[in-house]
MMTF fields as JSON, N, C-alpha, C and O atoms, coordinates in Angstrom:
{
  "mmtfVersion": "1.0.0",
  "mmtfProducer": "UNKNOWN",
  "numBonds": 323,
  "numAtoms": 324,
  "numGroups": 81,
  "numChains": 1,
  "numModels": 1,
  "chainsPerModel": [1],
  "groupsPerChain": [81],
  "chainIdList": ["A"],
  "bondAtomList": [4, 2, 8, 6, 12, 10, 16, 14, 20, 18, 24, 22, 28, 26, 32, 30, 36, 34, 40, 38, 44, 42, 48, 46, 52, 50, 56, 54, 60, 58, 64, 62, 68, 66, 72, 70, 76, 74, 80, 78, 84, 82, 88, 86, 92, 90, 96, 94, 100, 98, 104, 102, 108, 106, 112, 110, 116, 114, 120, 118, 124, 122, 128, 126, 132, 130, 136, 134, 140, 138, 144, 142, 148, 146, 152, 150, 156, 154, 160, 158, 164, 162, 168, 166, 172, 170, 176, 174, 180, 178, 184, 182, 188, 186, 192, 190, 196, 194, 200, 198, 204, 202, 208, 206, 212, 210, 216, 214, 220, 218, 224, 222, 228, 226, 232, 230, 236, 234, 240, 238, 244, 242, 248, 246, 252, 250, 256, 254, 260, 258, 264, 262, 268, 266, 272, 270, 276, 274, 280, 278, 284, 282, 288, 286, 292, 290, 296, 294, 300, 298, 304, 302, 308, 306, 312, 310, 316, 314, 320, 318],
  "bondOrderList": [1, 1, 1, 1, 1, 1, 1, 1, 1, 1, 1, 1, 1, 1, 1, 1, 1, 1, 1, 1, 1, 1, 1, 1, 1, 1, 1, 1, 1, 1, 1, 1, 1, 1, 1, 1, 1, 1, 1, 1, 1, 1, 1, 1, 1, 1, 1, 1, 1, 1, 1, 1, 1, 1, 1, 1, 1, 1, 1, 1, 1, 1, 1, 1, 1, 1, 1, 1, 1, 1, 1, 1, 1, 1, 1, 1, 1, 1, 1, 1],
  "groupList": [{"groupName": "MET", "atomNameList": ["N", "CA", "C", "O"], "elementList": ["N", "C", "C", "O"], "formalChargeList": [0, 0, 0, 0], "bondAtomList": [1, 0, 2, 1, 3, 2], "bondOrderList": [1, 1, 2], "singleLetterCode": "M", "chemCompType": "L-PEPTIDE LINKING"}, {"groupName": "ALA", "atomNameList": ["N", "CA", "C", "O"], "elementList": ["N", "C", "C", "O"], "formalChargeList": [0, 0, 0, 0], "bondAtomList": [1, 0, 2, 1, 3, 2], "bondOrderList": [1, 1, 2], "singleLetterCode": "A", "chemCompType": "L-PEPTIDE LINKING"}, {"groupName": "SER", "atomNameList": ["N", "CA", "C", "O"], "elementList": ["N", "C", "C", "O"], "formalChargeList": [0, 0, 0, 0], "bondAtomList": [1, 0, 2, 1, 3, 2], "bondOrderList": [1, 1, 2], "singleLetterCode": "S", "chemCompType": "L-PEPTIDE LINKING"}, {"groupName": "LEU", "atomNameList": ["N", "CA", "C", "O"], "elementList": ["N", "C", "C", "O"], "formalChargeList": [0, 0, 0, 0], "bondAtomList": [1, 0, 2, 1, 3, 2], "bondOrderList": [1, 1, 2], "singleLetterCode": "L", "chemCompType": "L-PEPTIDE LINKING"}, {"groupName": "VAL", "atomNameList": ["N", "CA", "C", "O"], "elementList": ["N", "C", "C", "O"], "formalChargeList": [0, 0, 0, 0], "bondAtomList": [1, 0, 2, 1, 3, 2], "bondOrderList": [1, 1, 2], "singleLetterCode": "V", "chemCompType": "L-PEPTIDE LINKING"}, {"groupName": "ASP", "atomNameList": ["N", "CA", "C", "O"], "elementList": ["N", "C", "C", "O"], "formalChargeList": [0, 0, 0, 0], "bondAtomList": [1, 0, 2, 1, 3, 2], "bondOrderList": [1, 1, 2], "singleLetterCode": "D", "chemCompType": "L-PEPTIDE LINKING"}, {"groupName": "GLU", "atomNameList": ["N", "CA", "C", "O"], "elementList": ["N", "C", "C", "O"], "formalChargeList": [0, 0, 0, 0], "bondAtomList": [1, 0, 2, 1, 3, 2], "bondOrderList": [1, 1, 2], "singleLetterCode": "E", "chemCompType": "L-PEPTIDE LINKING"}, {"groupName": "PHE", "atomNameList": ["N", "CA", "C", "O"], "elementList": ["N", "C", "C", "O"], "formalChargeList": [0, 0, 0, 0], "bondAtomList": [1, 0, 2, 1, 3, 2], "bondOrderList": [1, 1, 2], "singleLetterCode": "F", "chemCompType": "L-PEPTIDE LINKING"}, {"groupName": "ILE", "atomNameList": ["N", "CA", "C", "O"], "elementList": ["N", "C", "C", "O"], "formalChargeList": [0, 0, 0, 0], "bondAtomList": [1, 0, 2, 1, 3, 2], "bondOrderList": [1, 1, 2], "singleLetterCode": "I", "chemCompType": "L-PEPTIDE LINKING"}, {"groupName": "HIS", "atomNameList": ["N", "CA", "C", "O"], "elementList": ["N", "C", "C", "O"], "formalChargeList": [0, 0, 0, 0], "bondAtomList": [1, 0, 2, 1, 3, 2], "bondOrderList": [1, 1, 2], "singleLetterCode": "H", "chemCompType": "L-PEPTIDE LINKING"}, {"groupName": "TYR", "atomNameList": ["N", "CA", "C", "O"], "elementList": ["N", "C", "C", "O"], "formalChargeList": [0, 0, 0, 0], "bondAtomList": [1, 0, 2, 1, 3, 2], "bondOrderList": [1, 1, 2], "singleLetterCode": "Y", "chemCompType": "L-PEPTIDE LINKING"}, {"groupName": "ARG", "atomNameList": ["N", "CA", "C", "O"], "elementList": ["N", "C", "C", "O"], "formalChargeList": [0, 0, 0, 0], "bondAtomList": [1, 0, 2, 1, 3, 2], "bondOrderList": [1, 1, 2], "singleLetterCode": "R", "chemCompType": "L-PEPTIDE LINKING"}, {"groupName": "GLY", "atomNameList": ["N", "CA", "C", "O"], "elementList": ["N", "C", "C", "O"], "formalChargeList": [0, 0, 0, 0], "bondAtomList": [1, 0, 2, 1, 3, 2], "bondOrderList": [1, 1, 2], "singleLetterCode": "G", "chemCompType": "PEPTIDE LINKING"}, {"groupName": "LYS", "atomNameList": ["N", "CA", "C", "O"], "elementList": ["N", "C", "C", "O"], "formalChargeList": [0, 0, 0, 0], "bondAtomList": [1, 0, 2, 1, 3, 2], "bondOrderList": [1, 1, 2], "singleLetterCode": "K", "chemCompType": "L-PEPTIDE LINKING"}, {"groupName": "GLN", "atomNameList": ["N", "CA", "C", "O"], "elementList": ["N", "C", "C", "O"], "formalChargeList": [0, 0, 0, 0], "bondAtomList": [1, 0, 2, 1, 3, 2], "bondOrderList": [1, 1, 2], "singleLetterCode": "Q", "chemCompType": "L-PEPTIDE LINKING"}, {"groupName": "THR", "atomNameList": ["N", "CA", "C", "O"], "elementList": ["N", "C", "C", "O"], "formalChargeList": [0, 0, 0, 0], "bondAtomList": [1, 0, 2, 1, 3, 2], "bondOrderList": [1, 1, 2], "singleLetterCode": "T", "chemCompType": "L-PEPTIDE LINKING"}, {"groupName": "ASN", "atomNameList": ["N", "CA", "C", "O"], "elementList": ["N", "C", "C", "O"], "formalChargeList": [0, 0, 0, 0], "bondAtomList": [1, 0, 2, 1, 3, 2], "bondOrderList": [1, 1, 2], "singleLetterCode": "N", "chemCompType": "L-PEPTIDE LINKING"}, {"groupName": "CYS", "atomNameList": ["N", "CA", "C", "O"], "elementList": ["N", "C", "C", "O"], "formalChargeList": [0, 0, 0, 0], "bondAtomList": [1, 0, 2, 1, 3, 2], "bondOrderList": [1, 1, 2], "singleLetterCode": "C", "chemCompType": "L-PEPTIDE LINKING"}, {"groupName": "PRO", "atomNameList": ["N", "CA", "C", "O"], "elementList": ["N", "C", "C", "O"], "formalChargeList": [0, 0, 0, 0], "bondAtomList": [1, 0, 2, 1, 3, 2], "bondOrderList": [1, 1, 2], "singleLetterCode": "P", "chemCompType": "L-PEPTIDE LINKING"}],
  "groupTypeList": [0, 1, 2, 3, 1, 4, 5, 6, 5, 7, 5, 8, 9, 5, 10, 11, 9, 12, 3, 13, 3, 3, 14, 14, 12, 12, 5, 15, 3, 15, 7, 14, 16, 11, 6, 12, 10, 5, 17, 18, 1, 17, 12, 11, 18, 7, 2, 11, 3, 3, 3, 1, 14, 15, 5, 6, 3, 2, 7, 11, 15, 1, 18, 2, 12, 18, 8, 17, 8, 4, 11, 15, 18, 6, 6, 7, 3, 4, 3, 15, 9],
  "groupIdList": [1, 2, 3, 4, 5, 6, 7, 8, 9, 10, 11, 12, 13, 14, 15, 16, 17, 18, 19, 20, 21, 22, 23, 24, 25, 26, 27, 28, 29, 30, 31, 32, 33, 34, 35, 36, 37, 38, 39, 40, 41, 42, 43, 44, 45, 46, 47, 48, 49, 50, 51, 52, 53, 54, 55, 56, 57, 58, 59, 60, 61, 62, 63, 64, 65, 66, 67, 68, 69, 70, 71, 72, 73, 74, 75, 76, 77, 78, 79, 80, 81],
  "secStructList": [7, 7, 5, 7, 7, 7, 1, 6, 6, 7, 7, 4, 4, 4, 1, 4, 4, 4, 3, 3, 3, 3, 3, 3, 3, 6, 6, 3, 3, 3, 3, 3, 3, 1, 1, 7, 7, 5, 7, 6, 6, 6, 1, 1, 5, 7, 1, 3, 3, 3, 3, 3, 7, 1, 1, 7, 7, 7, 7, 1, 1, 7, 7, 1, 1, 7, 3, 3, 3, 3, 3, 7, 1, 1, 7, 3, 3, 3, 3, 3, 7],
  "xCoordList": [192.609, 193.09, 194.572, 195.059, 195.268, 196.697, 196.935, 196.125, 198.044, 198.409, 199.409, 199.992, 199.593, 200.575, 201.962, 202.271, 202.786, 204.151, 205.031, 205.391, 205.371, 206.082, 207.574, 208.161, 208.158, 209.589, 210.334, 209.743, 211.587, 212.394, 211.887, 212.158, 211.162, 210.693, 209.233, 208.593, 208.672, 207.264, 206.992, 207.706, 205.943, 205.518, 204.001, 203.34, 203.443, 201.99, 201.298, 200.14, 201.98, 201.378, 201.055, 200.217, 201.712, 201.404, 200.009, 199.457, 199.443, 198.159, 197.072, 195.957, 197.362, 196.435, 195.099, 194.086, 195.063, 193.8, 192.789, 191.585, 193.257, 192.356, 192.215, 191.516, 192.88, 192.824, 192.245, 192.554, 191.406, 190.844, 191.517, 191.492, 192.116, 192.748, 191.674, 190.773, 191.778, 190.812, 191.36, 190.623, 192.654, 193.235, 194.723, 195.416, 195.195, 196.613, 197.09, 196.489, 198.159, 198.728, 200.225, 200.721, 200.946, 202.404, 203.114, 203.488, 203.304, 204.04, 203.148, 203.654, 201.826, 200.915, 199.884, 199.495, 199.462, 198.372, 197.456, 197.934, 196.153, 195.187, 194.352, 193.844, 194.218, 193.503, 192.423, 192.543, 191.373, 190.351, 190.684, 191.035, 190.576, 190.877, 189.633, 188.806, 189.487, 188.302, 188.467, 187.478, 189.681, 189.943, 189.922, 189.821, 190.014, 190.028, 191.397, 191.508, 192.452, 193.804, 193.917, 193.273, 194.744, 195.019, 196.139, 197.02, 196.087, 197.091, 198.408, 198.401, 199.533, 200.804, 201.265, 202.155, 200.678, 201.07, 200.283, 200.864, 198.95, 198.122, 197.424, 196.906, 197.403, 196.808, 195.316, 194.745, 194.662, 193.227, 193.013, 193.875, 191.885, 191.62, 191.585, 191.046, 192.156, 192.129, 191.147, 190.799, 190.695, 189.742, 190.422, 190.091, 191.376, 192.07, 193.565, 194.044, 194.282, 195.734, 196.23, 195.878, 197.045, 197.739, 199.184, 199.85, 199.664, 201.042, 201.772, 201.401, 202.797, 203.508, 204.991, 205.657, 205.494, 206.914, 207.571, 208.11, 207.511, 208.049, 208.547, 208.191, 209.354, 209.864, 208.964, 209.122, 208.019, 207.153, 205.698, 205.37, 204.829, 203.391, 202.658, 203.082, 201.563, 200.714, 199.269, 198.943, 198.401, 196.999, 196.136, 196.376, 195.135, 194.231, 193.133, 192.681, 192.706, 191.657, 192.099, 192.834, 191.635, 191.961, 190.944, 189.769, 191.381, 190.426, 189.525, 189.87, 188.388, 187.427, 187.759, 187.147, 188.704, 189.049, 190.547, 191.29, 190.996, 192.416, 193.219, 192.697, 194.495, 195.404, 196.662, 197.036, 197.296, 198.581, 199.526, 199.107, 200.797, 201.803, 202.929, 203.442, 203.301, 204.367, 205.355, 204.961, 206.625, 207.675, 208.382, 208.818, 208.498, 209.316, 210.572, 210.651, 211.531, 212.717, 212.417, 213.186, 211.327, 211.027, 209.851, 209.756, 208.942, 207.713, 207.094, 207.472, 206.134, 205.278, 203.953, 203.448, 203.387, 202.036, 201.23, 201.584, 200.166, 199.262, 197.956, 197.312, 197.575, 196.404, 195.344, 195.618, 194.128, 193.025, 192.085, 191.931, 191.461, 190.56, 189.149, 188.246],
  "yCoordList": [6.416, 6.813, 7.145, 7.495, 7.045, 7.347, 8.852, 9.62, 9.259, 10.669, 10.892, 9.946, 12.143, 12.481, 12.217, 12.665, 11.51, 11.227, 12.388, 12.497, 13.245, 14.478, 14.37, 15.256, 13.293, 13.131, 13.792, 14.57, 13.496, 14.11, 13.82, 14.591, 12.733, 12.334, 12.689, 12.066, 13.677, 14.036, 14.456, 15.283, 13.869, 14.203, 14.264, 13.25, 15.435, 15.622, 14.687, 14.325, 14.296, 13.425, 12.034, 11.326, 11.645, 10.363, 10.367, 9.305, 11.549, 11.684, 12.295, 12.509, 12.577, 13.29, 12.571, 13.232, 11.273, 10.545, 10.894, 10.746, 11.352, 11.682, 13.167, 13.572, 13.986, 15.437, 16.079, 15.674, 17.079, 17.815, 19.183, 19.937, 19.499, 20.801, 21.886, 21.84, 22.858, 23.955, 25.228, 25.986, 25.469, 26.713, 26.521, 25.841, 27.138, 27.081, 28.489, 29.185, 28.896, 30.207, 30.144, 29.285, 31.002, 31.085, 29.964, 28.962, 30.126, 29.152, 28.374, 27.731, 28.416, 27.743, 26.888, 27.161, 25.848, 24.98, 24.784, 24.63, 24.787, 24.537, 23.323, 23.224, 22.399, 21.149, 20.937, 21.406, 20.23, 19.737, 18.272, 17.531, 17.862, 16.498, 15.636, 15.56, 14.995, 14.171, 12.739, 12.017, 12.319, 10.948, 10.815, 9.705, 11.926, 11.869, 11.614, 11.03, 12.04, 11.889, 12.581, 13.6, 12.008, 12.603, 13.629, 13.503, 14.63, 15.686, 15.111, 14.401, 15.396, 14.881, 15.556, 15.039, 16.696, 17.394, 16.931, 16.69, 16.804, 16.483, 15.131, 14.649, 14.514, 13.19, 13.162, 12.089, 14.337, 14.384, 14.667, 15.275, 14.241, 14.561, 16.077, 16.818, 16.517, 17.933, 18.152, 17.206, 19.39, 19.66, 20.238, 19.86, 21.159, 21.768, 21.781, 21.783, 21.79, 21.808, 22.894, 22.913, 23.792, 24.778, 24.331, 24.194, 24.104, 23.699, 24.892, 25.373, 25.37, 26.573, 26.29, 25.821, 26.577, 26.419, 27.795, 28.253, 28.433, 29.767, 29.898, 29.092, 30.892, 31.104, 32.001, 32.074, 32.687, 33.63, 33.37, 33.103, 33.449, 33.273, 34.416, 34.914, 34.826, 35.86, 35.471, 34.998, 35.672, 35.314, 36.544, 37.322, 36.732, 37.883, 37.647, 38.581, 36.405, 36.069, 34.833, 33.979, 34.776, 33.631, 32.521, 32.798, 31.261, 30.158, 30.142, 30.704, 29.506, 29.482, 28.435, 28.429, 27.56, 26.52, 26.428, 27.307, 25.363, 25.187, 25.02, 24.563, 25.398, 25.156, 24.475, 24.641, 23.714, 23.097, 23.475, 23.605, 23.65, 23.994, 22.974, 22.689, 22.431, 21.438, 21.91, 22.384, 21.781, 22.175, 20.934, 20.096, 20.812, 19.769, 20.461, 21.688, 19.721, 20.371, 21.322, 22.251, 21.107, 21.897, 22.857, 23.81, 22.632, 23.444, 23.499, 22.757, 24.403, 24.495, 23.828, 23.937, 23.135, 22.613, 23.302, 23.222, 23.968, 24.602, 23.825, 23.799, 23.195, 22.318, 22.937, 23.298, 23.059, 23.587, 22.459, 21.478, 22.626, 21.579, 22.115, 21.391],
  "zCoordList": [87.962, 86.657, 86.751, 87.826, 85.681, 85.637, 85.634, 85.115, 86.215, 86.173, 85.042, 84.515, 84.686, 83.668, 84.236, 85.34, 83.513, 83.95, 83.512, 82.34, 84.449, 84.113, 84.421, 85.042, 83.985, 84.164, 82.999, 82.249, 82.848, 81.806, 80.4, 79.479, 80.218, 78.893, 78.657, 77.809, 79.382, 79.222, 77.79, 77.223, 77.211, 75.848, 75.843, 76.071, 75.588, 75.597, 74.608, 74.814, 73.554, 72.544, 73.094, 72.536, 74.178, 74.807, 75.443, 75.729, 75.662, 76.355, 75.481, 75.957, 74.233, 73.353, 73.17, 72.943, 73.259, 73.081, 74.174, 73.965, 75.323, 76.421, 76.687, 77.616, 75.871, 76.04, 74.788, 73.668, 74.992, 73.859, 73.798, 74.77, 72.657, 72.474, 72.422, 71.585, 73.323, 73.371, 72.76, 72.129, 72.944, 72.455, 72.21, 72.966, 71.134, 70.816, 70.49, 69.672, 71.129, 70.869, 71.035, 71.764, 70.4, 70.463, 71.187, 70.576, 72.491, 73.298, 74.252, 75.171, 74.059, 74.987, 74.261, 73.126, 74.962, 74.516, 75.718, 76.842, 75.493, 76.563, 76.186, 75.069, 77.135, 76.907, 77.959, 79.09, 77.577, 78.504, 78.779, 77.861, 80.018, 80.438, 80.262, 81.17, 79.128, 78.867, 79.353, 79.481, 79.622, 80.06, 81.583, 82.105, 82.291, 83.75, 84.334, 85.412, 83.642, 84.18, 85.532, 85.782, 86.394, 87.692, 87.56, 86.71, 88.406, 88.452, 88.974, 89.98, 88.322, 88.816, 90.112, 90.786, 90.469, 91.691, 92.91, 93.968, 92.769, 93.941, 93.866, 94.873, 92.69, 92.558, 92.294, 92.098, 92.284, 91.981, 90.497, 89.863, 89.928, 88.523, 88.307, 89.128, 87.212, 86.871, 85.734, 85.028, 85.546, 84.468, 83.236, 82.112, 83.435, 82.302, 82.539, 83.673, 81.434, 81.459, 80.516, 79.337, 81.042, 80.22, 80.149, 81.175, 78.951, 78.718, 78.12, 77.049, 78.795, 78.357, 78.187, 79.11, 77.01, 76.729, 76.738, 75.731, 77.891, 78.076, 79.506, 80.364, 79.764, 81.12, 81.954, 83.172, 81.313, 82.022, 81.667, 80.511, 82.667, 82.464, 83.135, 84.178, 82.535, 83.101, 82.826, 81.738, 83.821, 83.688, 83.892, 84.816, 83.043, 83.165, 84.185, 84.848, 84.309, 85.272, 86.062, 85.566, 87.275, 88.124, 87.91, 87.667, 87.997, 87.903, 89.13, 90.17, 89.007, 90.106, 91.164, 92.232, 90.891, 91.848, 92.048, 91.612, 92.708, 92.965, 91.674, 90.657, 91.734, 90.622, 91.154, 92.314, 90.287, 90.575, 89.438, 88.287, 89.769, 88.775, 88.869, 89.951, 87.712, 87.634, 86.582, 85.516, 86.881, 85.938, 85.428, 86.218, 84.114, 83.504, 82.97, 83.006, 82.489, 81.943, 80.779, 80.535, 80.066, 78.877, 79.009, 78.235, 79.977, 80.022, 81.416, 82.323, 81.548, 82.731, 82.412, 81.294, 83.397, 83.3, 84.397, 85.573, 84.019, 84.974, 84.878, 83.829, 85.979, 86.002, 86.893, 88.037, 86.366, 87.164, 87.541, 86.814, 88.697, 89.223, 89.335, 89.755]
}
């Protein structure tokens, strides 16, 4: 499967057909990976994607599996596996 291309021109809308929006808040969006996209950091399929357009992130609970973090010029991508 293709991975998210997180270069300077990254646009989440290019991948919306394969992602299901789960939650939207202020500067964050959370998606479920329904298409099976590969993680741009490790190359394995990820289950969820948190897209944050902020300089600071805080999490109340830790995910049960590995996470990868990718920075684009405009946002952070936090991918859980």
